[in-house]
N, C-alpha and C positions, 0 to 999 in steps of 0.2 A: 756845360756850364752856362748860365744865362747872366748872373750878376757880374759886373766888372771886377769886383774883388775876388770872386770865385775863379774867374777866367784867368786873372793874374796868377793866382796860386796854383791852378792847374798848369799853367805853362811853365811853371818852375820845376815840374816833375821831369826826372830824367829817366827816359826808357833807353835801355841798352842790351846788348847781347854779347855773348862770349862763345867762341868755338873751342872745341877740345878741352873741356872743363875737367881738370883733375878734382875729384870730389871726395876721394877716400882719405881717412885720417891716416891709415898705414896702407900703402899701396899705390899703384899707378894707374889704377883704371880711369878712363875718361868717359864723359858724355859728350855727344857730338855738338849739342847746341843748348845753350841756356839763355832765357830771356829774363832781364831784371828790371825792377822798377825802383829807382833810387837805392840800387845796391841790394835789394831783397830778390831773391829768386822767385819767379812767377810760374814758369813752365820749363820742363827739360824735354829735349827732342832727340831721339835716335834717328839718324838719316840713313836710308837705304837706297839701293839704286838696282832696278832690274837688269840693266846692262851689265852689271857685274855679278849677276846671279843671286842677289840678296833681295829681300822683300820686307815691307813693314809688317805684314801679317805673320811671317815665320821668323826670320832672324831678328827683326826689330823687337817683336813681342818676346821672344826667347831671351834676348839680352836682359830685358827688365825682370823676366820671371826667374831666370837661372843665374845671372851674373851681377845682378844689382841688389846689394844688400839694404833693405829698408831701415836698418839700424844706423846707417850712415846719416848724418845730420841733414844733408841736402835732400835726402830721400825719405825723411821721416813724414809720417802722416800729418797733413795740414801745413807742412813747410812750404810746399808748392801747391798751386791750384789744381795741376794736372800733369801727367807724364804722356808724351806722344811717341808713337813710332810712325815714320812717314817714308813713303817713297813717291815716285812721280805719279803713281795711279791711286794710291789708297792711303789713308791716315786712320789710325786707331789710337785710343787713349784710355787712360784710367785715372782715378784720383787717389787710389791707395795701392802701394805695392805690398804684396803678401806672398812673396815667393812663386811657387807654381799655382797657388790658389788666386793669383791676381786676375781681376776680371777686367779685360780689355773690351771696350765698345767701339763700334764704328764712328768715324768722323768724316764720312764721305757725302758726296753729293747724292741726291736721289736720282733715279734713272732719267726722269724727264729733264731735270737740270743738266745732267751729264750729256744727254743727246743734244742739247742746245748750245753746248760750248763749241767755239770755233776749233777747227782741226789744229790750228796753231798753238793752242793752249792745252798744256797737260792737265789732267783732271785734278790733281792736288795743287796745281799752281794757283788757280782761282781762289781756293780756300786760303792759301797763304796770304794772298793779297787782300782778302776780307777779314781774316781773323787776327793775324799778327801785325796788327797796326795800332798806333797809339790810341785812336778813337775806340776800336773794338775791344782792346785789352782793358781800357778804362771801363767800358760797359760791362765787360765780364766780371770785373772786381766789383763794381758798384751794384749791379742789378741781378747777376745770374748765379754767381758762386755763393753756396750757402752751406753752413754746418746745420744739419737736422739731427734729431735724436729719434730713433726707432727701436723699440724694445730695449730701451736703455742704453743702446750703443749710437756712437756718433757716426754720422756719415757726411762725407763731403760731396755735395751735388754740384755738378758742372754740366752744361748744356751739350747735347749732340749738335752737330752742325746745322741739321735741318730745324731744330728748335730755335736756335739763335737766329737763323736767317728768317723764319717765319715771323718771329716777334719784331725783329728790326725792320722788315719790310713793311709790315702792317703799322708800325709806329711812323715810318717815313711817309707812308700813304695818308695816315690821319693828320700828319702835320701839313701836308701840301693840300689837302682837300677838305672841304666843309663836311660836317656830319650829314649822313643820309645815304652813303654809299655802302652797298653790300659786298662783301668778300667771302669767298669760299676757301676753307683750309682742308686739305685731304690728309688724313692721317691713317696709317695702317695699324694693326693691333701690335702692341708692344712698343710703339714709337715715342712713348712718353707724353701722351695727350694731356694728361692732368697737369704735369709740370708746365707744359707750354701754355695752358690756360692761365696758370698761376702767374708766370712771367709776363704774359700778355696783359693781364689785369693791372698789375702794379705799373707796368710801362705806360699804358693808356692814361691811368689816372694822374700820372705825374706830368703829362704832356702840356706845355703852355705855348700860347701864341706869341707873336713878336711884341706884344704890350705886357707880357707877363701874365695874362689871364689864363685860367685853366681851361684846356680845350673841352673837358667833360666835367659835369657836376658829379656823376656817379657812373659806375660800370656794373651793369648786370651780368651774372653768369647764371645762365638758365639750363637746366636739364629737364628731362621728362621721366626721369626714374629715380626713385628714392635712394637706391643703393649708390647711384652715381652722384647723386646731391651730396651724400655723406662723404664719399671718396674725395670729391673735388673741394668740398669745405675744409676737410683736414689737410689737403694739399696746399690750398691757398693760405690757410692760417699758419701753416708750419713755416712759410716763406715771410709772414708779416713782420714787420719791424715795429709796428704800432698795434696793439691789440685792438684799439678802438677804430681802426681803419676798416675793418671787415665785419659785416653783419650777416648772419644766416637767418633766413625766415622759416621757422618751423611752421607757422600757421599764417593765414591770410592777413590777420591783424598785425602780425610782425612785419610783413612785407609793406603794408601801408605806412606804418611808423618809420620804417627804414627810408622809404622814398620820401616822406614829408620832411624828415630830419636830414635829407641829403648825405646819408651814409656813403662813404667813398666807394666801397665795394660791396655789392649786395648779391648774395648766393640764394637761389631759390629754385623751385620746380615750376614748370610752365603752368600748372593746373591752378595755381593760387591767384593768377592774374584775373580770371573771369569774375572772382568774388569781390574785387576791389574796384571795379570800374565806376560805379556810382559815387563813391566816396573819395576817389583819388584826388579830384579837384583839378584846377588848371595849372598845368606845369609847362605852358608853351614857352616859358623864358628859360627852361632848363635843356641841357644837352647830355645825352646819354650815350655811352658805348654799350652795345649788347653783344655778348658772346654766348652763342647758342651751341651747347653740346648736343651731338647726334642731330644735326640740323635736318638731315633727310626725313626724320620721323617727327620733327617738331615745327615745321613751317607751314602746316595746313590744318584746316579744321578751325572749330570755334575757340579753342584755347589760344591758338596763334593769332587769331583776329583780336583777341582781348589785349595782347601785348602791343599790337600795332595801334589800337585805338588809344591805349594809354600813352 
């Protein structure tokens, strides 16, 4: 929050937690840990411990899949943002309980981050300190958690840890430094790159300096392949809270208009830039964030030079 009134209202929020929560309408089953905001449940957590022979990946996940009835009010779809199974080494989560069909995903550190942790810190301890805080939970509610509709079915989207950390680190970096610095994000196949790009786009476009001015006039999302262009466009638009915020350039003239009209988020392919060089005009007073997909194949040659010139 930046405005005084907003800060005051934000500080009135009551974040709390409860242990050993009885959740059944008829029965005595309990969930180890539940986090609340103003009395509303946000996440449930089953805690396991390798020293007692239990783990998040086995006993924690099994409890949710076999012993937790999704028909119970606390466990209804969309009642909570996510359900976690955690031990000292691993954390897994899901957004919808569906018995043995429940799909749990990892919420762990990447290997490089894990190797960098001090020996005195347990792998999941660092995640607790970064995620289950007032600031991070607020960000998860405001920016990340989304209900999307695919093939007529609702889905609750919640970020994996590496996605959340990636966006928050880049936002912090952009806040602390002037535009003009390059950063490289490494993603493996299946790690949710399109969602990360969407969350990053909306985060960067809302950044403001200490005087309340926008950090960036526009955010470009650039790909070098049409199929990726369409995929990312669909992903970014499904997260949009304002239809007018996102513009997609089907042709070079579209790109020129979007730039000249200062569209907030502009999605396009790299090939279109070389055709608008002469008519783009002076934009030296503008500041842009540029997110390049598949950067290894998009940062050399005449087409990349066109982007740099503009």
